[in-house]
N, CA, C and O atoms as CSV, one atom per row, in Angstrom:
chain,resi,resn,atom,element,x,y,z
A,1,MET,N,N,14.414,-16.209,19.928
A,1,MET,CA,C,15.603,-16.139,19.093
A,1,MET,C,C,15.432,-15.067,18.018
A,1,MET,O,O,16.363,-14.316,17.726
A,2,GLY,N,N,14.229,-15.002,17.431
A,2,GLY,CA,C,13.987,-14.026,16.379
A,2,GLY,C,C,14.110,-12.599,16.879
A,2,GLY,O,O,14.649,-11.737,16.184
A,3,VAL,N,N,13.617,-12.348,18.070
A,3,VAL,CA,C,13.702,-11.002,18.642
A,3,VAL,C,C,15.158,-10.643,18.901
A,3,VAL,O,O,15.590,-9.528,18.607
A,4,LEU,N,N,15.905,-11.580,19.446
A,4,LEU,CA,C,17.319,-11.315,19.708
A,4,LEU,C,C,18.085,-11.096,18.410
A,4,LEU,O,O,18.919,-10.195,18.326
A,5,ALA,N,N,17.808,-11.913,17.400
A,5,ALA,CA,C,18.480,-11.747,16.108
A,5,ALA,C,C,18.090,-10.419,15.477
A,5,ALA,O,O,18.920,-9.773,14.836
A,6,GLY,N,N,16.847,-10.005,15.648
A,6,GLY,CA,C,16.401,-8.728,15.109
A,6,GLY,C,C,17.110,-7.550,15.740
A,6,GLY,O,O,17.322,-6.521,15.099
A,7,ASP,N,N,17.477,-7.709,17.008
A,7,ASP,CA,C,18.210,-6.640,17.685
A,7,ASP,C,C,19.678,-6.601,17.258
A,7,ASP,O,O,20.297,-5.537,17.278
A,8,VAL,N,N,20.228,-7.726,16.880
A,8,VAL,CA,C,21.640,-7.809,16.512
A,8,VAL,C,C,21.854,-7.445,15.043
A,8,VAL,O,O,22.850,-6.808,14.701
A,9,LEU,N,N,20.932,-7.843,14.182
A,9,LEU,CA,C,21.086,-7.608,12.752
A,9,LEU,C,C,20.900,-6.135,12.407
A,9,LEU,O,O,20.163,-5.418,13.085
A,10,PRO,N,N,21.570,-5.692,11.354
A,10,PRO,CA,C,21.348,-4.309,10.906
A,10,PRO,C,C,19.930,-4.134,10.359
A,10,PRO,O,O,19.285,-5.101,9.954
A,11,GLY,N,N,19.456,-2.880,10.353
A,11,GLY,CA,C,18.093,-2.585,9.918
A,11,GLY,C,C,17.780,-3.049,8.519
A,11,GLY,O,O,16.665,-3.498,8.250
A,12,ARG,N,N,18.748,-2.950,7.616
A,12,ARG,CA,C,18.508,-3.395,6.233
A,12,ARG,C,C,18.271,-4.903,6.165
A,12,ARG,O,O,17.441,-5.365,5.382
A,13,ALA,N,N,18.990,-5.665,6.974
A,13,ALA,CA,C,18.810,-7.118,6.976
A,13,ALA,C,C,17.429,-7.486,7.529
A,13,ALA,O,O,16.760,-8.373,6.997
A,14,VAL,N,N,17.010,-6.806,8.590
A,14,VAL,CA,C,15.692,-7.073,9.168
A,14,VAL,C,C,14.601,-6.732,8.157
A,14,VAL,O,O,13.627,-7.473,8.025
A,15,SER,N,N,14.755,-5.630,7.449
A,15,SER,CA,C,13.789,-5.240,6.424
A,15,SER,C,C,13.742,-6.277,5.300
A,15,SER,O,O,12.665,-6.628,4.819
A,16,ALA,N,N,14.899,-6.758,4.889
A,16,ALA,CA,C,14.945,-7.777,3.834
A,16,ALA,C,C,14.286,-9.067,4.288
A,16,ALA,O,O,13.616,-9.729,3.495
A,17,LEU,N,N,14.463,-9.432,5.536
A,17,LEU,CA,C,13.846,-10.658,6.037
A,17,LEU,C,C,12.327,-10.529,6.127
A,17,LEU,O,O,11.610,-11.513,5.945
A,18,SER,N,N,11.836,-9.329,6.404
A,18,SER,CA,C,10.382,-9.163,6.443
A,18,SER,C,C,9.787,-9.307,5.043
A,18,SER,O,O,8.673,-9.809,4.895
A,19,VAL,N,N,10.512,-8.875,4.024
A,19,VAL,CA,C,10.067,-9.079,2.643
A,19,VAL,C,C,10.140,-10.564,2.289
A,19,VAL,O,O,9.285,-11.070,1.561
A,20,ALA,N,N,11.146,-11.257,2.794
A,20,ALA,CA,C,11.290,-12.694,2.535
A,20,ALA,C,C,10.099,-13.472,3.090
A,20,ALA,O,O,9.717,-14.499,2.529
A,21,LEU,N,N,9.515,-12.996,4.175
A,21,LEU,CA,C,8.341,-13.650,4.742
A,21,LEU,C,C,7.181,-13.659,3.751
A,21,LEU,O,O,6.486,-14.665,3.614
A,22,PHE,N,N,6.973,-12.537,3.058
A,22,PHE,CA,C,5.930,-12.483,2.032
A,22,PHE,C,C,6.263,-13.417,0.871
A,22,PHE,O,O,5.374,-14.057,0.308
A,23,GLY,N,N,7.536,-13.491,0.518
A,23,GLY,CA,C,7.959,-14.403,-0.548
A,23,GLY,C,C,7.686,-15.855,-0.192
A,23,GLY,O,O,7.262,-16.630,-1.049
A,24,MET,N,N,7.921,-16.234,1.053
A,24,MET,CA,C,7.641,-17.608,1.483
A,24,MET,C,C,6.141,-17.890,1.439
A,24,MET,O,O,5.723,-18.982,1.055
A,25,PHE,N,N,5.337,-16.910,1.830
A,25,PHE,CA,C,3.890,-17.085,1.787
A,25,PHE,C,C,3.423,-17.311,0.348
A,25,PHE,O,O,2.614,-18.201,0.084
A,26,ILE,N,N,3.930,-16.512,-0.566
A,26,ILE,CA,C,3.562,-16.665,-1.980
A,26,ILE,C,C,4.018,-18.021,-2.507
A,26,ILE,O,O,3.304,-18.658,-3.282
A,27,ALA,N,N,5.198,-18.465,-2.094
A,27,ALA,CA,C,5.699,-19.771,-2.527
A,27,ALA,C,C,4.825,-20.914,-2.009
A,27,ALA,O,O,4.782,-21.986,-2.612
A,28,ILE,N,N,4.137,-20.691,-0.909
A,28,ILE,CA,C,3.247,-21.722,-0.362
A,28,ILE,C,C,1.916,-21.759,-1.105
A,28,ILE,O,O,1.377,-22.844,-1.323
A,29,ILE,N,N,1.367,-20.606,-1.501
A,29,ILE,CA,C,0.020,-20.593,-2.069
A,29,ILE,C,C,-0.023,-20.723,-3.586
A,29,ILE,O,O,-1.032,-21.182,-4.122
A,30,ILE,N,N,1.019,-20.340,-4.291
A,30,ILE,CA,C,0.965,-20.357,-5.752
A,30,ILE,C,C,0.915,-21.775,-6.341
A,30,ILE,O,O,0.069,-22.018,-7.202
A,31,PRO,N,N,1.773,-22.728,-5.929
A,31,PRO,CA,C,1.699,-24.065,-6.551
A,31,PRO,C,C,0.328,-24.746,-6.433
A,31,PRO,O,O,-0.160,-25.268,-7.436
A,32,PRO,N,N,-0.317,-24.767,-5.255
A,32,PRO,CA,C,-1.645,-25.369,-5.207
A,32,PRO,C,C,-2.677,-24.583,-6.021
A,32,PRO,O,O,-3.595,-25.172,-6.592
A,33,ALA,N,N,-2.529,-23.258,-6.076
A,33,ALA,CA,C,-3.479,-22.438,-6.835
A,33,ALA,C,C,-3.355,-22.701,-8.333
A,33,ALA,O,O,-4.343,-22.594,-9.060
A,34,LYS,N,N,-2.171,-23.040,-8.801
A,34,LYS,CA,C,-1.992,-23.370,-10.222
A,34,LYS,C,C,-2.679,-24.680,-10.571
A,34,LYS,O,O,-3.144,-24.856,-11.698
A,35,LYS,N,N,-2.746,-25.592,-9.626
A,35,LYS,CA,C,-3.311,-26.919,-9.881
A,35,LYS,C,C,-4.825,-26.979,-9.702
A,35,LYS,O,O,-5.475,-27.858,-10.266
A,36,ASN,N,N,-5.392,-26.064,-8.930
A,36,ASN,CA,C,-6.801,-26.154,-8.577
A,36,ASN,C,C,-7.448,-24.773,-8.687
A,36,ASN,O,O,-7.039,-23.834,-8.005
A,37,ARG,N,N,-8.450,-24.657,-9.541
A,37,ARG,CA,C,-9.124,-23.367,-9.744
A,37,ARG,C,C,-9.886,-22.902,-8.516
A,37,ARG,O,O,-10.007,-21.700,-8.282
A,38,VAL,N,N,-10.398,-23.830,-7.734
A,38,VAL,CA,C,-11.112,-23.450,-6.513
A,38,VAL,C,C,-10.149,-22.754,-5.556
A,38,VAL,O,O,-10.481,-21.723,-4.973
A,39,ILE,N,N,-8.968,-23.318,-5.400
A,39,ILE,CA,C,-7.972,-22.702,-4.520
A,39,ILE,C,C,-7.558,-21.350,-5.070
A,39,ILE,O,O,-7.419,-20.392,-4.310
A,40,ALA,N,N,-7.359,-21.253,-6.371
A,40,ALA,CA,C,-6.983,-19.971,-6.979
A,40,ALA,C,C,-8.072,-18.923,-6.739
A,40,ALA,O,O,-7.767,-17.773,-6.425
A,41,GLY,N,N,-9.317,-19.313,-6.883
A,41,GLY,CA,C,-10.425,-18.398,-6.622
A,41,GLY,C,C,-10.483,-17.978,-5.165
A,41,GLY,O,O,-10.725,-16.811,-4.858
A,42,LEU,N,N,-10.258,-18.932,-4.265
A,42,LEU,CA,C,-10.271,-18.609,-2.837
A,42,LEU,C,C,-9.127,-17.663,-2.467
A,42,LEU,O,O,-9.299,-16.775,-1.632
A,43,VAL,N,N,-7.971,-17.855,-3.082
A,43,VAL,CA,C,-6.843,-16.948,-2.822
A,43,VAL,C,C,-7.206,-15.534,-3.276
A,43,VAL,O,O,-6.952,-14.564,-2.561
A,44,ALA,N,N,-7.795,-15.421,-4.454
A,44,ALA,CA,C,-8.201,-14.104,-4.962
A,44,ALA,C,C,-9.261,-13.468,-4.047
A,44,ALA,O,O,-9.204,-12.271,-3.765
A,45,ILE,N,N,-10.212,-14.265,-3.595
A,45,ILE,CA,C,-11.240,-13.766,-2.679
A,45,ILE,C,C,-10.617,-13.317,-1.361
A,45,ILE,O,O,-11.020,-12.302,-0.792
A,46,CYS,N,N,-9.644,-14.066,-0.883
A,46,CYS,CA,C,-8.966,-13.694,0.362
A,46,CYS,C,C,-8.268,-12.348,0.225
A,46,CYS,O,O,-8.350,-11.505,1.119
A,47,PHE,N,N,-7.576,-12.148,-0.904
A,47,PHE,CA,C,-6.908,-10.863,-1.122
A,47,PHE,C,C,-7.928,-9.728,-1.153
A,47,PHE,O,O,-7.721,-8.681,-0.540
A,48,ALA,N,N,-9.024,-9.943,-1.867
A,48,ALA,CA,C,-10.040,-8.896,-1.988
A,48,ALA,C,C,-10.696,-8.597,-0.644
A,48,ALA,O,O,-10.869,-7.432,-0.288
A,49,LEU,N,N,-11.061,-9.634,0.103
A,49,LEU,CA,C,-11.703,-9.413,1.401
A,49,LEU,C,C,-10.740,-8.790,2.409
A,49,LEU,O,O,-11.151,-8.007,3.265
A,50,SER,N,N,-9.474,-9.137,2.305
A,50,SER,CA,C,-8.486,-8.523,3.185
A,50,SER,C,C,-8.378,-7.028,2.919
A,50,SER,O,O,-8.275,-6.228,3.850
A,51,ALA,N,N,-8.402,-6.658,1.649
A,51,ALA,CA,C,-8.358,-5.234,1.303
A,51,ALA,C,C,-9.636,-4.527,1.756
A,51,ALA,O,O,-9.575,-3.416,2.282
A,52,LEU,N,N,-10.779,-5.158,1.556
A,52,LEU,CA,C,-12.052,-4.554,1.964
A,52,LEU,C,C,-12.189,-4.443,3.478
A,52,LEU,O,O,-12.868,-3.546,3.977
A,53,ALA,N,N,-11.542,-5.357,4.214
A,53,ALA,CA,C,-11.658,-5.355,5.675
A,53,ALA,C,C,-11.051,-4.099,6.289
A,53,ALA,O,O,-11.393,-3.728,7.412
A,54,GLN,N,N,-10.156,-3.446,5.561
A,54,GLN,CA,C,-9.571,-2.211,6.076
A,54,GLN,C,C,-10.594,-1.084,6.130
A,54,GLN,O,O,-10.399,-0.102,6.845
A,55,TYR,N,N,-11.676,-1.218,5.385
A,55,TYR,CA,C,-12.683,-0.163,5.310
A,55,TYR,C,C,-14.040,-0.582,5.868
A,55,TYR,O,O,-14.936,0.253,5.994
A,56,ALA,N,N,-14.205,-1.854,6.203
A,56,ALA,CA,C,-15.480,-2.352,6.721
A,56,ALA,C,C,-15.758,-1.735,8.090
A,56,ALA,O,O,-14.900,-1.770,8.971
A,57,PRO,N,N,-16.955,-1.168,8.274
A,57,PRO,CA,C,-17.257,-0.427,9.504
A,57,PRO,C,C,-17.043,-1.216,10.794
A,57,PRO,O,O,-16.543,-0.659,11.771
A,58,LEU,N,N,-17.403,-2.478,10.820
A,58,LEU,CA,C,-17.329,-3.229,12.071
A,58,LEU,C,C,-15.921,-3.680,12.437
A,58,LEU,O,O,-15.611,-3.812,13.620
A,59,ILE,N,N,-15.070,-3.915,11.459
A,59,ILE,CA,C,-13.761,-4.476,11.786
A,59,ILE,C,C,-12.574,-3.598,11.417
A,59,ILE,O,O,-11.433,-3.992,11.658
A,60,LYS,N,N,-12.798,-2.439,10.848
A,60,LYS,CA,C,-11.676,-1.595,10.434
A,60,LYS,C,C,-10.859,-1.084,11.618
A,60,LYS,O,O,-9.681,-0.767,11.457
A,61,ASN,N,N,-11.457,-0.998,12.795
A,61,ASN,CA,C,-10.745,-0.498,13.969
A,61,ASN,C,C,-9.997,-1.594,14.725
A,61,ASN,O,O,-9.279,-1.302,15.681
A,62,LEU,N,N,-10.157,-2.845,14.310
A,62,LEU,CA,C,-9.432,-3.943,14.933
A,62,LEU,C,C,-7.987,-3.942,14.452
A,62,LEU,O,O,-7.675,-3.350,13.419
A,63,SER,N,N,-7.118,-4.594,15.185
A,63,SER,CA,C,-5.728,-4.696,14.758
A,63,SER,C,C,-5.647,-5.578,13.510
A,63,SER,O,O,-6.542,-6.383,13.250
A,64,THR,N,N,-4.582,-5.422,12.753
A,64,THR,CA,C,-4.445,-6.216,11.523
A,64,THR,C,C,-4.370,-7.702,11.830
A,64,THR,O,O,-4.882,-8.518,11.064
A,65,GLY,N,N,-3.743,-8.063,12.933
A,65,GLY,CA,C,-3.669,-9.474,13.312
A,65,GLY,C,C,-5.037,-10.056,13.610
A,65,GLY,O,O,-5.344,-11.175,13.199
A,66,THR,N,N,-5.861,-9.300,14.326
A,66,THR,CA,C,-7.210,-9.761,14.649
A,66,THR,C,C,-8.057,-9.876,13.388
A,66,THR,O,O,-8.805,-10.840,13.229
A,67,ARG,N,N,-7.945,-8.897,12.490
A,67,ARG,CA,C,-8.677,-8.973,11.219
A,67,ARG,C,C,-8.240,-10.194,10.420
A,67,ARG,O,O,-9.071,-10.870,9.814
A,68,THR,N,N,-6.942,-10.479,10.415
A,68,THR,CA,C,-6.435,-11.640,9.682
A,68,THR,C,C,-7.007,-12.930,10.252
A,68,THR,O,O,-7.402,-13.821,9.499
A,69,ILE,N,N,-7.053,-13.036,11.565
A,69,ILE,CA,C,-7.602,-14.237,12.192
A,69,ILE,C,C,-9.078,-14.386,11.865
A,69,ILE,O,O,-9.523,-15.480,11.520
A,70,ILE,N,N,-9.841,-13.313,11.964
A,70,ILE,CA,C,-11.278,-13.366,11.657
A,70,ILE,C,C,-11.488,-13.784,10.207
A,70,ILE,O,O,-12.295,-14.671,9.930
A,71,LEU,N,N,-10.770,-13.153,9.280
A,71,LEU,CA,C,-10.919,-13.503,7.861
A,71,LEU,C,C,-10.519,-14.946,7.603
A,71,LEU,O,O,-11.179,-15.638,6.827
A,72,THR,N,N,-9.459,-15.408,8.232
A,72,THR,CA,C,-9.002,-16.788,8.040
A,72,THR,C,C,-10.066,-17.781,8.483
A,72,THR,O,O,-10.366,-18.735,7.767
A,73,VAL,N,N,-10.628,-17.562,9.643
A,73,VAL,CA,C,-11.642,-18.488,10.164
A,73,VAL,C,C,-12.897,-18.458,9.286
A,73,VAL,O,O,-13.422,-19.510,8.922
A,74,VAL,N,N,-13.376,-17.269,8.948
A,74,VAL,CA,C,-14.613,-17.151,8.166
A,74,VAL,C,C,-14.446,-17.729,6.765
A,74,VAL,O,O,-15.292,-18.497,6.307
A,75,ILE,N,N,-13.367,-17.370,6.085
A,75,ILE,CA,C,-13.176,-17.831,4.703
A,75,ILE,C,C,-12.897,-19.325,4.663
A,75,ILE,O,O,-13.417,-20.017,3.789
A,76,SER,N,N,-12.092,-19.839,5.583
A,76,SER,CA,C,-11.808,-21.274,5.561
A,76,SER,C,C,-13.047,-22.097,5.906
A,76,SER,O,O,-13.257,-23.168,5.337
A,77,ALA,N,N,-13.866,-21.607,6.831
A,77,ALA,CA,C,-15.112,-22.312,7.157
A,77,ALA,C,C,-16.063,-22.303,5.970
A,77,ALA,O,O,-16.685,-23.319,5.661
A,78,ALA,N,N,-16.175,-21.158,5.303
A,78,ALA,CA,C,-17.050,-21.079,4.125
A,78,ALA,C,C,-16.542,-21.996,3.017
A,78,ALA,O,O,-17.334,-22.661,2.350
A,79,ALA,N,N,-15.237,-22.036,2.820
A,79,ALA,CA,C,-14.668,-22.902,1.781
A,79,ALA,C,C,-14.904,-24.370,2.103
A,79,ALA,O,O,-15.196,-25.159,1.204
A,80,ALA,N,N,-14.781,-24.749,3.372
A,80,ALA,CA,C,-15.010,-26.140,3.770
A,80,ALA,C,C,-16.457,-26.551,3.547
A,80,ALA,O,O,-16.730,-27.688,3.162
A,81,VAL,N,N,-17.386,-25.628,3.788
A,81,VAL,CA,C,-18.805,-25.941,3.596
A,81,VAL,C,C,-19.164,-25.958,2.109
A,81,VAL,O,O,-19.884,-26.849,1.658
A,82,LEU,N,N,-18.672,-24.988,1.353
A,82,LEU,CA,C,-19.040,-24.874,-0.060
A,82,LEU,C,C,-18.301,-25.849,-0.974
A,82,LEU,O,O,-18.847,-26.281,-1.990
A,83,PHE,N,N,-17.068,-26.197,-0.622
A,83,PHE,CA,C,-16.250,-27.063,-1.476
A,83,PHE,C,C,-15.649,-28.203,-0.678
A,83,PHE,O,O,-14.432,-28.261,-0.507
A,84,PRO,N,N,-16.491,-29.122,-0.179
A,84,PRO,CA,C,-15.946,-30.240,0.604
A,84,PRO,C,C,-15.085,-31.141,-0.278
A,84,PRO,O,O,-15.392,-31.365,-1.449
A,85,LYS,N,N,-14.011,-31.647,0.302
A,85,LYS,CA,C,-13.097,-32.528,-0.426
A,85,LYS,C,C,-13.605,-33.957,-0.328
A,85,LYS,O,O,-13.962,-34.427,0.752
A,86,LYS,N,N,-13.635,-34.640,-1.455
A,86,LYS,CA,C,-14.115,-36.023,-1.469
A,86,LYS,C,C,-12.955,-36.959,-1.158
A,86,LYS,O,O,-11.841,-36.783,-1.652
A,87,ASP,N,N,-13.245,-37.970,-0.318
A,87,ASP,CA,C,-12.205,-38.934,-0.007
A,87,ASP,C,C,-12.172,-40.027,-1.071
A,87,ASP,O,O,-12.875,-39.934,-2.077
A,88,GLU,N,N,-11.369,-41.050,-0.859
A,88,GLU,CA,C,-11.188,-42.105,-1.857
A,88,GLU,C,C,-12.474,-42.869,-2.155
A,88,GLU,O,O,-12.614,-43.412,-3.251
A,89,GLU,N,N,-13.399,-42.925,-1.230
A,89,GLU,CA,C,-14.649,-43.652,-1.420
A,89,GLU,C,C,-15.740,-42.774,-2.013
A,89,GLU,O,O,-16.867,-43.233,-2.200
A,90,GLY,N,N,-15.421,-41.513,-2.313
A,90,GLY,CA,C,-16.377,-40.614,-2.938
A,90,GLY,C,C,-17.255,-39.854,-1.967
A,90,GLY,O,O,-18.134,-39.096,-2.377
A,91,GLU,N,N,-17.016,-40.056,-0.657
A,91,GLU,CA,C,-17.810,-39.325,0.330
A,91,GLU,C,C,-17.187,-37.964,0.564
A,91,GLU,O,O,-15.964,-37.820,0.556
A,92,ALA,N,N,-18.018,-36.982,0.770
A,92,ALA,CA,C,-17.530,-35.612,0.982
A,92,ALA,C,C,-16.969,-35.475,2.400
A,92,ALA,O,O,-17.556,-35.933,3.380
A,93,ARG,N,N,-15.814,-34.829,2.458
A,93,ARG,CA,C,-15.209,-34.482,3.742
A,93,ARG,C,C,-15.071,-32.976,3.768
A,93,ARG,O,O,-14.822,-32.369,2.726
A,94,ASN,N,N,-15.222,-32.373,4.894
A,94,ASN,CA,C,-15.153,-30.914,4.996
A,94,ASN,C,C,-13.723,-30.449,5.228
A,94,ASN,O,O,-13.356,-30.096,6.348
A,95,GLU,N,N,-12.919,-30.448,4.179
A,95,GLU,CA,C,-11.596,-29.846,4.223
A,95,GLU,C,C,-11.222,-29.408,2.816
A,95,GLU,O,O,-11.585,-30.047,1.828
A,96,VAL,N,N,-10.497,-28.319,2.748
A,96,VAL,CA,C,-10.088,-27.775,1.443
A,96,VAL,C,C,-8.631,-28.015,1.245
A,96,VAL,O,O,-8.078,-27.638,0.212
């Protein structure tokens, strides 16, 4: 449906919708980051590592989608190990 709508809509509308996608992403990450410093730090680290990945020798030649997937898996795994979430009984669970 999105591809068909993209073909029907004028170019300015498609461009505006692509910007709206970034706005939705920011709307998802900002509220939790305001409440939790660990999440805010992880968001900042994600931005920095994403920028650095464009120049990193081993992954700079990969597509942006592949780099995003690699960074997502690595950073989320590291966050789960370093900052396990405690459940109601005080036991650590590996989720952020």
